[in-house]
N, C-alpha and C positions, 0 to 999 in steps of 0.2 A: 504494500500500500504506500502510495506517495503522499507525504504530508502536504506538499504543494497542491496536488490535484484535489485532495480532500478539502483543503481550505477554499480553493477556487470554486468547487461545486457548491459548497455550503454557503459561501458568501454571495454567490450569484443568486441562489434560491432566496436567501434572506432579503436581498434587495428587492425582489419581486413579491414575496409572500408575507413579509412581516406585518403584524397587526399594528393598526394606528392607535397607540396607547399614549395617554397624556404625558407621561414622564419621558417619552421618546421625542417629544417636541421640546425644543430649547433645553437640551440636557445639561443644565448648569450643575455644578457640584451639589448645591443645596437641593435642587429638585430631584436629582438622582439619589442622593442620600435618603431623603424622606421616603421615596418610593421603595428603595431597597429595604428599609426598616419595616415599612408597612407590609411588604410582600413576604416577609419571613413567616412561614407557616400559615399563610392566608392566600386565598385565591385571587386572581386578577379581577374576576367579576365582583368580589366583595370589596376590593381595594379601590377600584376606579372611582366610584362616586365619593368615597371618603377622602381620597387623595385630592380631588378637585375642591371639595369644601374646605379641607385643611389648608390648602394653599391660598384660598380666598381669604381665610382668616389670618394666616401666617405666611404672607407672600415672600418673606425674606428671613434670613437667619437672625437678623437683629430683632424682628418682631416676635420670633419664637423665643428668643432669649429673654425678652421683656415680658413674657406671659407668666401666668401663674400655673401651678401644676393642675389645679382643678379645671382651668380653661382648656388645657391640652387634653386632659382625660375626657372632658365632655365631647370634644371633637373626635376623639378616638373611639367613642362608644360604639359597640357592635363588632369591633375588630378583635377583641380579646387580647390575651397576653399583655396586660397593661404595663408591665415593667418596660416594654419597648417604648411606650409613650414617655414614661418618666426618664428613661435613658436619653431619648431624643432631646428633651428639654435640657437635661444635664449636660449633654454634649454641646448644645448651642451655647450654654453659659460658659463652658470650657473654651470654646473657640473664641468667644468674645474676650475672655480674660487672657488666654495664653497666646492666641494667634491674631489678636487685634481685629477680630470679626471677619477674618478672611479664612475660608475653608482651606485646611492644609493640603498640600499636594505631594507630600512625601509619605511613603508606606508606613513607616514606624509611627509618625505623628497621627495618621488616620487611625491606625490600629489602637492607639492609646485612648481614643474617644470612647466614652461609655456606650455599651451596646454594639460596638463594632468588632467583628471578628475577621478572620482571614478572608472569608468569602466576600463580605460586605466591602472590605477595604479594596479588594481586587476589582469588584464591580465598579466602585466609585472612580478609582484611578484609571481603569481602562475606558469606561464610558464617558466620563466627564473630562478627563485629562489626556486621553489617548495614550496612556502609558501601558506597556505590554505586561500587565500583571494577569495571571490566570485566576480562574474561579472554579470551584467544584460545589455544586448543590445537587438536590435530588434528581432534577432533570438531567444534569450533566452526567451524574453517576449512571443513570439508566442508559443514556446514549453511549457512553464509553463502554459499558458492560456489553452491549450488543455489538457495537461497532468493532471492538477488538476481541470479542469472545471471552470476556473475563467473568469468572464466577464469583459472586458476592452478593450481599444484600444492601439495598439502598440505605437502610437505616443503621448499618453497621459502621461505626466510626473508624474501625480498623481498615475496612475495605475502602472507605472514602479517602483515608490517609494515603493509601497506596496509589491513588489516582492523581495526586497533586503533581508528581514529576511528569506524568503524561500530559497534564494540562499545561504545565510550564513549557514543555517541548513544543506543543502545538500552537500556543498563542503567538500570533504574528506581531512583528514590530509595527507594521502599518495596519490600521483599522482593528486594533485589538478589541475595542468596545463592540464593534459590529460582530466580530468573531464570537465573543463571549455571549452576546445576546442571541446570535444565530444558534448556538448550541442549546441555550435555554428554550428558544422558540421551537426548535425541532422537537425537543423533549415534551413541550407543552401541547403541541398541535399535531405532530405526526408520530413520533416515537413514544407514544403514550403507554401507560402501565399495562392496560388491557387492549388487546386487538390493535397493535400498531399498524399504521397505514403504510406498509412497506412499498406498495405500488406507487405511492405519491412521494416517496422519500428521495431527496436529491442526492443522497450519498449511499444508496443501497448497493451500488457497485463496489463500494469499499467495505461493506459490512460483513463481518465474519458470521454473525448470527443469521443473517439473511441467506447467505450462501449455504449454511449447514442446517437451515430450518429450525434454528434455536430461538427465534425471536419471541416466542411465547414462554420460553423456559429461562430466559435471562432478562434481567437479573434474577437471582434466586428469590423465591417467595419468602415473605417475612414470617418470623415466628409470631404467632398471635398472642397478644397480651390481653388477658381478661380484664374488663373494666372493674374498678373498685366501686361497689355500691355505697352511696352516701345519702342519708335521709335527714332532712331538715324540717323543723316546724318553725316558721317565722311569724312575726306578729305585726298586725296592722293596728297601731294605736293612734287614734286621732282625737284632737282636742282643740276647740275654738278655731277650726279651719287649718290646723297645723298637724303634721304627721311626724311621729318620732322615728328618727333615723339613727344608725349606729355606724361608727367608723371602725372598720376591722383593722386589726393590728398587723404588723409585719411577721407575726408568729403564727398566723392562721395557715391552715393547710391550703385553702383556696381563697381567691379574691383578696389577696393581701392588700392592706392600706386603702381599700375602697369603701365608699359609703354603701350601706345596704339597709335592709329592714332587720331589726334585731331578732336574733334567734331566741327561742324559748330558753329561759334561764338567765339571759343576759340582763334583763330588767325585772322588777317586781311586778309581774302581771301573769294572769292565768289565761291560757289559750281558750277561745270560745268557738263561735260559729266559723265553719269553713268558708272562706271567700274564694279561693282559687287554688289550683294545683298546676305544677309544671314539671316536666322532665327536661333535663339539661345536661350536656356533656362538657366537661372541662378537662383537657388532656386525657388521661386514662381513668377519670372519675365519672360515674354515672349518677347524677343527682336526681332525687325525687323530693320535691319541695312542696310543702303545704303552707298556705298563707291563711292565718286565722285571725279573726277579730279579737281584740283584748282591751281591757281597761286597766290603766296604770294604777298601782297602789300609791296614792298621793303621799302616804306617810313615809315612804322610802325615798331617799335622795337619789337623783339621777346620776349615774356614773359619768365621768368626764368624756367618755367615748360617745355619749348620746347627744343628740341635738334635735330640737324642734325646727321643722322647715315648713313654710307655707305649702299647702297641698298643690297649688299651681306651679311650684318650683321644684318639686321633688325629682323630676326628670333631669334637672341640672346636676343632681347628686348621684342618682342611680344609673350609672353608665353601663353596667354589665347587662348583656342580653338576658340573663336569668331574671333580673328584676323587671325588665321591660316585658317579658312574657307574662309575669304575674300581674303587672299593671294592666 
């Protein structure tokens, strides 16, 4: 297999077939960075409207750095993995303080930003700065596994680690951002996990799995992890047009540091009438949540984690999709 021919075939296809995504228009370091953080463990379909609304509110790095954490979390609502949003704001503050508000263009400096790993640094530097840094994500792992006939699982960190030298070898000095995006685009639209469209693949003539009929067997199937069942009873406590909310701590198993409805036992109140039920998944946890009406025992002092919020404003606090389902 010729690396040069492989690159030429894939880049030619990408030029014709790439999707028109908002972060591909005017790919400044700030815009690319925000998109890459949002796209971690989240689909393009879910990210696209959130990305556009996020940039309307925070059009620049300076505006993001000047925001409050609650503002950022509100705009992030529905995307999950809220530590990403906190790290995004922390990184913006760091760029303001350390780099004078200019997004760094050196690998080590980008890698030092909160929430940025090797993949994200490579994506930013190749797409926004045209520097030949590689990247390896789930799509790239799947493409490389089939293209080169390599056995491994997409979610196995050890297998991913073995592919970085290959990615480094293949990334071209010219158009590195297009190359990296072409690999991801191929994995997202053609070389999909199930039933890859080999007939439409621009690099099938280079593909070991296609030649050997292994495209449905590579990469290896994942070992299934059974979800952990979690049951919550949460309380709807309303008084004088205000609802009692609870700020979860950073020691919680789920939804750390986010506002929510108080769980039973957090405040002095007895659960009553069932108001709503919801099923929700967070990572490998399967939540079954009941929301019940309750009246607060006025004799007991409120814990510092509790706050009364006007009923019309509670969606500004309850950003997780779990609470939105119950509401």
